C-alpha positions in Angstrom: 0.0 0.0 0.0 1.6 3.3 -1.1 0.1 5.4 1.7 -0.2 3.3 4.8 -2.0 4.2 8.0 0.9 5.1 10.4 -0.6 6.6 13.6 -3.9 7.1 15.4 -5.2 9.6 18.0 -7.9 9.6 20.6 -9.0 13.1 21.6 -10.5 13.7 25.0 -11.2 16.4 27.7 -9.9 14.2 30.5 -6.4 12.9 29.5 -5.7 11.1 32.8 -9.1 9.3 32.9 -9.1 8.4 29.2 -5.5 7.1 29.4 -6.4 5.0 32.4 -9.5 3.6 30.7 -7.7 2.5 27.5 -4.7 1.2 29.4 -6.9 -1.0 31.6 -9.2 -2.0 28.7 -6.5 -3.1 26.3 -3.4 -3.3 28.5 -1.6 -0.9 26.2 1.9 0.3 26.9 1.6 4.1 27.6 4.1 6.8 28.3 3.0 10.1 29.8 3.3 13.2 27.7 2.2 16.8 28.5 -1.2 16.5 26.8 -2.0 12.8 27.4 -0.1 9.7 26.7 1.9 8.1 23.9 0.7 4.5 23.0 3.5 2.2 22.0 2.1 -1.2 21.2 4.2 -4.4 20.9 2.2 -5.0 17.7 0.1 -2.7 15.5 0.1 1.0 14.9 1.3 3.5 17.5 -1.0 6.3 18.7 -1.7 8.8 21.4 -4.3 10.0 23.9 -4.5 13.8 23.4 -6.3 16.6 25.3 -6.1 19.7 23.1 -7.6 21.9 25.8 -10.2 23.2 23.3 -12.8 21.9 20.9 -12.9 19.3 19.6 -12.5 17.4 22.8 -13.9 14.0 21.7 -12.5 12.7 18.5 -10.7 9.8 16.9 -8.6 10.0 13.8 -6.0 8.1 12.0 -3.0 9.4 10.0 -2.0 8.4 6.5 1.6 8.7 5.4 2.0 10.9 2.4 5.1 12.1 0.4 4.0 15.8 0.4 1.4 17.2 2.8 0.8 20.4 0.7 0.4 18.4 -2.5 -2.0 16.1 -0.8 -4.1 19.0 0.6 -4.4 20.3 -3.0 -5.6 16.9 -4.2 -8.1 16.8 -1.3 -9.5 20.1 -2.5 -9.6 19.0 -6.1 -11.6 16.0 -5.1 -14.2 18.0 -3.1 -12.7 17.6 0.4 -11.6 20.4 2.8 -8.6 21.3 4.8 -9.5 21.4 8.5 -6.2 22.0 10.3 -2.7 22.7 9.1 -0.4 22.0 7.7 1.4 22.0 11.1 5.1 21.4 11.4 6.2 19.6 14.6 9.7 18.3 15.5 9.1 14.9 14.0 7.3 15.9 10.8 4.3 17.7 9.4 0.6 16.9 9.8 -2.8 18.2 8.6 -6.4 17.2 9.2 -8.6 17.0 6.1 -12.2 16.0 5.6 -13.7 14.0 2.7 -16.8 15.3 1.0 -19.0 13.4 3.5 -17.3 15.1 6.5 -15.1 12.3 7.7 -11.9 13.7 9.2 -8.5 12.0 8.8 -4.9 13.1 9.3 -2.1 13.4 6.7 1.4 12.8 7.9 4.9 13.3 6.5 8.0 12.4 8.7 10.9 14.9 8.8 
């Protein structure tokens, strides 16, 4: 698959409570981070519990690896989708949130 799913995120208002819930439910390996917890599974896709501190509080999304975030955003627009957030550079890469024409939100990701 040329553009694999590489990460997932669970948004919440209560990072500590949400982290505890998923750790107890699935026995996930979690490392604390300032806004929640990093999920580092022995198998499968890594992810995070994240409290943004603003709306949207409750969300789930997955991130698709792309070669070029800006070019992917343009293709999203050409196909009738919308840019929701970004692109946002962070120390490990760049991400953006887009929505398809039906309103489903997913993330785009390019490693540094």
